[in-house]
C-alpha atoms as an extended CHARMM CRD file, in Angstrom:
* protein
*
       158  EXT
         1         1  MET       CA           -114.3140000000      -61.6620000000     -182.5890000000  PROA      1               0.0000000000
         2         2  LYS       CA           -116.6860000000      -60.4920000000     -185.5880000000  PROA      2               0.0000000000
         3         3  ARG       CA           -118.0030000000      -57.5870000000     -183.1900000000  PROA      3               0.0000000000
         4         4  LEU       CA           -114.4810000000      -56.5020000000     -182.3490000000  PROA      4               0.0000000000
         5         5  ILE       CA           -113.7040000000      -56.7070000000     -186.0860000000  PROA      5               0.0000000000
         6         6  PHE       CA           -117.3440000000      -54.9370000000     -186.5950000000  PROA      6               0.0000000000
         7         7  ARG       CA           -116.5640000000      -51.8720000000     -184.4290000000  PROA      7               0.0000000000
         8         8  LEU       CA           -112.6460000000      -51.5320000000     -185.5520000000  PROA      8               0.0000000000
         9         9  CYS       CA           -113.8770000000      -51.3130000000     -189.2470000000  PROA      9               0.0000000000
        10        10  LEU       CA           -116.4330000000      -49.1790000000     -188.3120000000  PROA      10              0.0000000000
        11        11  LEU       CA           -114.5540000000      -46.7570000000     -186.1900000000  PROA      11              0.0000000000
        12        12  LEU       CA           -111.4090000000      -46.7490000000     -189.0580000000  PROA      12              0.0000000000
        13        13  ALA       CA           -114.3900000000      -45.7730000000     -191.3260000000  PROA      13              0.0000000000
        14        14  CYS       CA           -115.8950000000      -42.3790000000     -189.0670000000  PROA      14              0.0000000000
        15        15  LEU       CA           -112.2840000000      -41.3920000000     -188.7370000000  PROA      15              0.0000000000
        16        16  GLY       CA           -111.1870000000      -41.0390000000     -192.6200000000  PROA      16              0.0000000000
        17        17  THR       CA           -114.8040000000      -38.9880000000     -192.6450000000  PROA      17              0.0000000000
        18        18  THR       CA           -113.9030000000      -37.2390000000     -190.6310000000  PROA      18              0.0000000000
        19        19  SER       CA           -110.1680000000      -36.4640000000     -192.2300000000  PROA      19              0.0000000000
        20        20  CYS       CA           -112.2640000000      -36.2630000000     -195.6180000000  PROA      20              0.0000000000
        21        21  GLN       CA           -114.6060000000      -33.6290000000     -194.6020000000  PROA      21              0.0000000000
        22        22  ASP       CA           -111.7010000000      -31.2080000000     -192.7750000000  PROA      22              0.0000000000
        23        23  GLN       CA           -110.2370000000      -31.2750000000     -196.3360000000  PROA      23              0.0000000000
        24        24  LEU       CA           -113.1600000000      -29.4910000000     -197.6880000000  PROA      24              0.0000000000
        25        25  ASN       CA           -113.1010000000      -27.0740000000     -195.6740000000  PROA      25              0.0000000000
        26        26  ILE       CA           -109.6560000000      -25.1510000000     -196.6800000000  PROA      26              0.0000000000
        27        27  MET       CA           -110.0780000000      -21.7350000000     -196.7370000000  PROA      27              0.0000000000
        28        28  PHE       CA           -107.3230000000      -19.1600000000     -198.3980000000  PROA      28              0.0000000000
        29        29  LYS       CA           -106.1640000000      -16.1580000000     -195.9470000000  PROA      29              0.0000000000
        30        30  ASP       CA           -105.2190000000      -14.3380000000     -198.8050000000  PROA      30              0.0000000000
        31        31  PHE       CA           -107.8910000000      -12.6410000000     -201.5340000000  PROA      31              0.0000000000
        32        32  PHE       CA           -105.7080000000      -13.1840000000     -204.7510000000  PROA      32              0.0000000000
        33        33  VAL       CA           -106.4160000000      -13.0040000000     -208.8840000000  PROA      33              0.0000000000
        34        34  THR       CA           -106.0990000000      -16.1200000000     -211.5500000000  PROA      34              0.0000000000
        35        35  VAL       CA           -106.4890000000      -16.6060000000     -215.3190000000  PROA      35              0.0000000000
        36        36  VAL       CA           -107.2140000000      -19.5770000000     -216.1120000000  PROA      36              0.0000000000
        37        37  ASP       CA           -109.1980000000      -21.6840000000     -219.2730000000  PROA      37              0.0000000000
        38        38  GLU       CA           -112.9540000000      -22.6240000000     -219.8970000000  PROA      38              0.0000000000
        39        39  SER       CA           -112.2710000000      -26.1990000000     -217.7500000000  PROA      39              0.0000000000
        40        40  GLY       CA           -110.3490000000      -24.0490000000     -214.7710000000  PROA      40              0.0000000000
        41        41  ALA       CA           -106.7020000000      -25.3320000000     -216.6480000000  PROA      41              0.0000000000
        42        42  GLY       CA           -103.4730000000      -23.0250000000     -215.8360000000  PROA      42              0.0000000000
        43        43  THR       CA           -102.3320000000      -24.4150000000     -219.6260000000  PROA      43              0.0000000000
        44        44  SER       CA           -104.5500000000      -24.6800000000     -222.6920000000  PROA      44              0.0000000000
        45        45  ARG       CA           -103.7490000000      -26.3590000000     -226.0270000000  PROA      45              0.0000000000
        46        46  VAL       CA           -105.4330000000      -25.1550000000     -229.6260000000  PROA      46              0.0000000000
        47        47  LEU       CA           -105.3170000000      -26.6950000000     -232.8070000000  PROA      47              0.0000000000
        48        48  SER       CA           -104.2000000000      -24.4320000000     -235.7800000000  PROA      48              0.0000000000
        49        49  SER       CA           -106.5630000000      -26.0430000000     -237.9720000000  PROA      49              0.0000000000
        50        50  ALA       CA           -109.0240000000      -24.4580000000     -235.9880000000  PROA      50              0.0000000000
        51        51  ASN       CA           -110.7780000000      -21.7770000000     -238.1260000000  PROA      51              0.0000000000
        52        52  ASN       CA           -112.7970000000      -18.7880000000     -236.3590000000  PROA      52              0.0000000000
        53        53  MET       CA           -113.0540000000      -20.8330000000     -232.8250000000  PROA      53              0.0000000000
        54        54  VAL       CA           -113.4950000000      -18.3380000000     -230.3850000000  PROA      54              0.0000000000
        55        55  VAL       CA           -111.9940000000      -19.6890000000     -226.5350000000  PROA      55              0.0000000000
        56        56  THR       CA           -112.8050000000      -17.4860000000     -223.3580000000  PROA      56              0.0000000000
        57        57  TYR       CA           -109.8410000000      -16.8670000000     -220.7370000000  PROA      57              0.0000000000
        58        58  TYR       CA           -111.0310000000      -16.1250000000     -217.3760000000  PROA      58              0.0000000000
        59        59  PHE       CA           -109.7580000000      -13.3430000000     -214.3790000000  PROA      59              0.0000000000
        60        60  ASN       CA           -111.1600000000      -14.8530000000     -211.6110000000  PROA      60              0.0000000000
        61        61  LEU       CA           -111.1820000000      -12.9800000000     -208.0770000000  PROA      61              0.0000000000
        62        62  VAL       CA           -110.8010000000      -14.6330000000     -205.0130000000  PROA      62              0.0000000000
        63        63  SER       CA           -111.8660000000      -11.9630000000     -201.7690000000  PROA      63              0.0000000000
        64        64  GLU       CA           -114.7650000000      -11.2870000000     -199.3870000000  PROA      64              0.0000000000
        65        65  GLU       CA           -116.9330000000       -8.6830000000     -201.2670000000  PROA      65              0.0000000000
        66        66  LEU       CA           -115.4910000000       -5.4850000000     -202.3850000000  PROA      66              0.0000000000
        67        67  THR       CA           -116.4280000000       -2.1500000000     -201.2900000000  PROA      67              0.0000000000
        68        68  GLU       CA           -115.0590000000       -0.5470000000     -204.3450000000  PROA      68              0.0000000000
        69        69  PRO       CA           -113.8070000000       -1.5590000000     -207.6530000000  PROA      69              0.0000000000
        70        70  LEU       CA           -110.7030000000       -3.4240000000     -208.5430000000  PROA      70              0.0000000000
        71        71  THR       CA           -108.9480000000       -3.4800000000     -212.0110000000  PROA      71              0.0000000000
        72        72  LEU       CA           -106.7890000000       -5.9980000000     -213.1840000000  PROA      72              0.0000000000
        73        73  TYR       CA           -103.6850000000       -5.4660000000     -215.7050000000  PROA      73              0.0000000000
        74        74  PHE       CA           -102.5610000000       -7.9690000000     -217.9350000000  PROA      74              0.0000000000
        75        75  ASP       CA           -100.3530000000       -8.2730000000     -221.1540000000  PROA      75              0.0000000000
        76        76  VAL       CA           -100.1140000000      -10.7680000000     -223.3160000000  PROA      76              0.0000000000
        77        77  GLU       CA            -96.9180000000      -12.4120000000     -224.5640000000  PROA      77              0.0000000000
        78        78  ILE       CA            -96.8770000000      -13.7200000000     -228.0840000000  PROA      78              0.0000000000
        79        79  GLY       CA            -94.3620000000      -16.2010000000     -229.1850000000  PROA      79              0.0000000000
        80        80  ASP       CA            -91.7240000000      -15.4150000000     -232.5060000000  PROA      80              0.0000000000
        81        81  GLY       CA            -94.1900000000      -18.3550000000     -234.3900000000  PROA      81              0.0000000000
        82        82  LEU       CA            -97.4080000000      -16.7050000000     -234.2740000000  PROA      82              0.0000000000
        83        83  GLN       CA            -99.1820000000      -13.8130000000     -235.4970000000  PROA      83              0.0000000000
        84        84  GLU       CA           -101.3050000000      -11.5120000000     -234.5430000000  PROA      84              0.0000000000
        85        85  ASN       CA           -104.9060000000      -11.2980000000     -237.5290000000  PROA      85              0.0000000000
        86        86  VAL       CA           -103.0920000000      -14.2620000000     -239.1920000000  PROA      86              0.0000000000
        87        87  ASP       CA           -102.8690000000      -17.0290000000     -236.2370000000  PROA      87              0.0000000000
        88        88  PHE       CA           -105.4770000000      -15.4030000000     -234.1760000000  PROA      88              0.0000000000
        89        89  GLU       CA           -107.2710000000      -12.6140000000     -233.2100000000  PROA      89              0.0000000000
        90        90  PHE       CA           -107.5990000000      -10.7300000000     -229.9120000000  PROA      90              0.0000000000
        91        91  GLN       CA           -111.7600000000      -10.2310000000     -229.1670000000  PROA      91              0.0000000000
        92        92  THR       CA           -111.2400000000       -8.1000000000     -226.2340000000  PROA      92              0.0000000000
        93        93  ALA       CA           -108.9460000000       -4.9940000000     -227.4510000000  PROA      93              0.0000000000
        94        94  ASN       CA           -108.3660000000       -4.1400000000     -223.1740000000  PROA      94              0.0000000000
        95        95  ARG       CA           -104.9870000000       -5.2730000000     -221.5890000000  PROA      95              0.0000000000
        96        96  SER       CA           -107.3750000000       -4.5230000000     -218.0200000000  PROA      96              0.0000000000
        97        97  VAL       CA           -110.3040000000       -5.8730000000     -216.4570000000  PROA      97              0.0000000000
        98        98  THR       CA           -112.2400000000       -4.3770000000     -213.5830000000  PROA      98              0.0000000000
        99        99  PHE       CA           -114.3910000000       -5.8860000000     -211.0590000000  PROA      99              0.0000000000
       100       100  ASN       CA           -117.0490000000       -4.4280000000     -209.7500000000  PROA      100             0.0000000000
       101       101  PRO       CA           -118.7310000000       -5.2330000000     -206.1160000000  PROA      101             0.0000000000
       102       102  GLY       CA           -120.4080000000       -8.2950000000     -206.5490000000  PROA      102             0.0000000000
       103       103  ILE       CA           -118.6640000000       -9.8540000000     -209.3500000000  PROA      103             0.0000000000
       104       104  TYR       CA           -115.5680000000      -12.2720000000     -209.2590000000  PROA      104             0.0000000000
       105       105  GLN       CA           -114.8850000000      -13.2510000000     -213.4030000000  PROA      105             0.0000000000
       106       106  ARG       CA           -113.8340000000      -11.3550000000     -216.1500000000  PROA      106             0.0000000000
       107       107  PRO       CA           -114.0040000000      -12.8010000000     -219.6350000000  PROA      107             0.0000000000
       108       108  PHE       CA           -110.8900000000      -12.2800000000     -221.9900000000  PROA      108             0.0000000000
       109       109  ARG       CA           -111.5110000000      -13.7990000000     -225.8850000000  PROA      109             0.0000000000
       110       110  ILE       CA           -109.3870000000      -15.3690000000     -228.6590000000  PROA      110             0.0000000000
       111       111  ASN       CA           -110.6620000000      -16.1750000000     -231.9270000000  PROA      111             0.0000000000
       112       112  TYR       CA           -108.5570000000      -18.9720000000     -232.8880000000  PROA      112             0.0000000000
       113       113  LEU       CA           -107.8670000000      -18.6760000000     -237.4020000000  PROA      113             0.0000000000
       114       114  LYS       CA           -106.6510000000      -21.3010000000     -239.6050000000  PROA      114             0.0000000000
       115       115  HSD       CA           -103.2430000000      -21.0630000000     -240.4100000000  PROA      115             0.0000000000
       116       116  GLU       CA           -100.1190000000      -24.1830000000     -239.3820000000  PROA      116             0.0000000000
       117       117  VAL       CA            -97.4970000000      -22.8370000000     -237.6040000000  PROA      117             0.0000000000
       118       118  ASP       CA            -93.2590000000      -23.2080000000     -237.5860000000  PROA      118             0.0000000000
       119       119  PRO       CA            -93.0950000000      -25.7030000000     -235.0660000000  PROA      119             0.0000000000
       120       120  SER       CA            -89.6080000000      -24.9300000000     -234.9360000000  PROA      120             0.0000000000
       121       121  LYS       CA            -90.8530000000      -21.8300000000     -232.9980000000  PROA      121             0.0000000000
       122       122  ASP       CA            -92.5290000000      -20.6060000000     -230.3690000000  PROA      122             0.0000000000
       123       123  ASN       CA            -95.8840000000      -20.8990000000     -230.9450000000  PROA      123             0.0000000000
       124       124  THR       CA            -97.2930000000      -19.6120000000     -227.4410000000  PROA      124             0.0000000000
       125       125  ILE       CA            -99.6280000000      -16.8550000000     -226.3520000000  PROA      125             0.0000000000
       126       126  LYS       CA            -99.3270000000      -16.2050000000     -222.1320000000  PROA      126             0.0000000000
       127       127  ILE       CA           -101.5290000000      -14.1820000000     -220.6340000000  PROA      127             0.0000000000
       128       128  VAL       CA           -100.2730000000      -12.6340000000     -217.2920000000  PROA      128             0.0000000000
       129       129  ILE       CA           -101.4680000000      -11.0850000000     -214.8340000000  PROA      129             0.0000000000
       130       130  LYS       CA            -99.1670000000       -8.1770000000     -213.5470000000  PROA      130             0.0000000000
       131       131  GLU       CA           -101.1360000000       -6.3580000000     -210.8210000000  PROA      131             0.0000000000
       132       132  THR       CA           -103.9680000000       -5.1600000000     -209.4840000000  PROA      132             0.0000000000
       133       133  SER       CA           -105.2800000000       -1.4730000000     -208.3320000000  PROA      133             0.0000000000
       134       134  ASP       CA           -105.3610000000       -2.9880000000     -204.8090000000  PROA      134             0.0000000000
       135       135  PRO       CA           -101.3700000000       -3.8230000000     -203.7580000000  PROA      135             0.0000000000
       136       136  ASN       CA           -102.7940000000       -6.2040000000     -201.0180000000  PROA      136             0.0000000000
       137       137  ILE       CA           -104.4170000000       -8.8930000000     -203.5990000000  PROA      137             0.0000000000
       138       138  THR       CA           -102.3310000000      -11.4510000000     -204.4090000000  PROA      138             0.0000000000
       139       139  ILE       CA           -101.5910000000      -11.9750000000     -208.2790000000  PROA      139             0.0000000000
       140       140  GLY       CA           -102.1120000000      -16.0500000000     -208.3170000000  PROA      140             0.0000000000
       141       141  TYR       CA           -102.4440000000      -18.3230000000     -205.9740000000  PROA      141             0.0000000000
       142       142  PRO       CA           -100.8610000000      -17.6610000000     -202.8560000000  PROA      142             0.0000000000
       143       143  GLY       CA            -97.3750000000      -19.2310000000     -201.8690000000  PROA      143             0.0000000000
       144       144  PRO       CA            -94.3390000000      -19.3100000000     -203.3130000000  PROA      144             0.0000000000
       145       145  ASN       CA            -95.4180000000      -20.6790000000     -206.8430000000  PROA      145             0.0000000000
       146       146  HSD       CA            -98.0110000000      -18.1300000000     -207.6550000000  PROA      146             0.0000000000
       147       147  LYS       CA            -99.6720000000      -20.7300000000     -209.7900000000  PROA      147             0.0000000000
       148       148  PHE       CA           -102.7030000000      -19.4430000000     -212.1450000000  PROA      148             0.0000000000
       149       149  SER       CA           -100.5210000000      -15.9770000000     -212.5530000000  PROA      149             0.0000000000
       150       150  THR       CA           -100.2120000000      -16.8920000000     -216.3180000000  PROA      150             0.0000000000
       151       151  HSD       CA           -102.1020000000      -18.9080000000     -218.4260000000  PROA      151             0.0000000000
       152       152  GLU       CA           -100.3890000000      -20.2280000000     -221.5810000000  PROA      152             0.0000000000
       153       153  ILE       CA           -101.7880000000      -21.2220000000     -224.7510000000  PROA      153             0.0000000000
       154       154  THR       CA           -100.0440000000      -23.6200000000     -227.4110000000  PROA      154             0.0000000000
       155       155  ILE       CA           -100.7360000000      -23.7610000000     -230.8010000000  PROA      155             0.0000000000
       156       156  TYR       CA           -100.0080000000      -27.0130000000     -232.7890000000  PROA      156             0.0000000000
       157       157  ASN       CA           -100.3610000000      -28.5190000000     -236.1970000000  PROA      157             0.0000000000
       158       158  GLN       CA           -102.3870000000      -31.8530000000     -236.3680000000  PROA      158             0.0000000000
């Protein structure tokens, strides 16, 4: 009886391991671009008391190696509670980045300045991917939600 229980447990462990390994090899069929923060998240929060704190956000390309450069165009939407050069400064002036062949990540930097915000207003900065030079590249993750096509930063008081 002990042998039967041992063999059954061993079989279940093998089946569990096999199904976990199958899930690790999920591949995307579509090529896409995303925008995330340094930890890979789609949203972030910054204290208004941060003084001269530079944060890097990343545009990522998920594709096979390109044969020619790909340009990504984006907008930055600023809520009515924030002002450029008062609450933050853009360290990257362009609103486009280029992925040359073999390059899969491009930075975008914001320097946050110490300035208390009005909590009744919209204190967000949204980095929104608009398009790429190749219409076959999906904006955000493939699927109906297009996750990570926008990164929303909320500035808040402590």
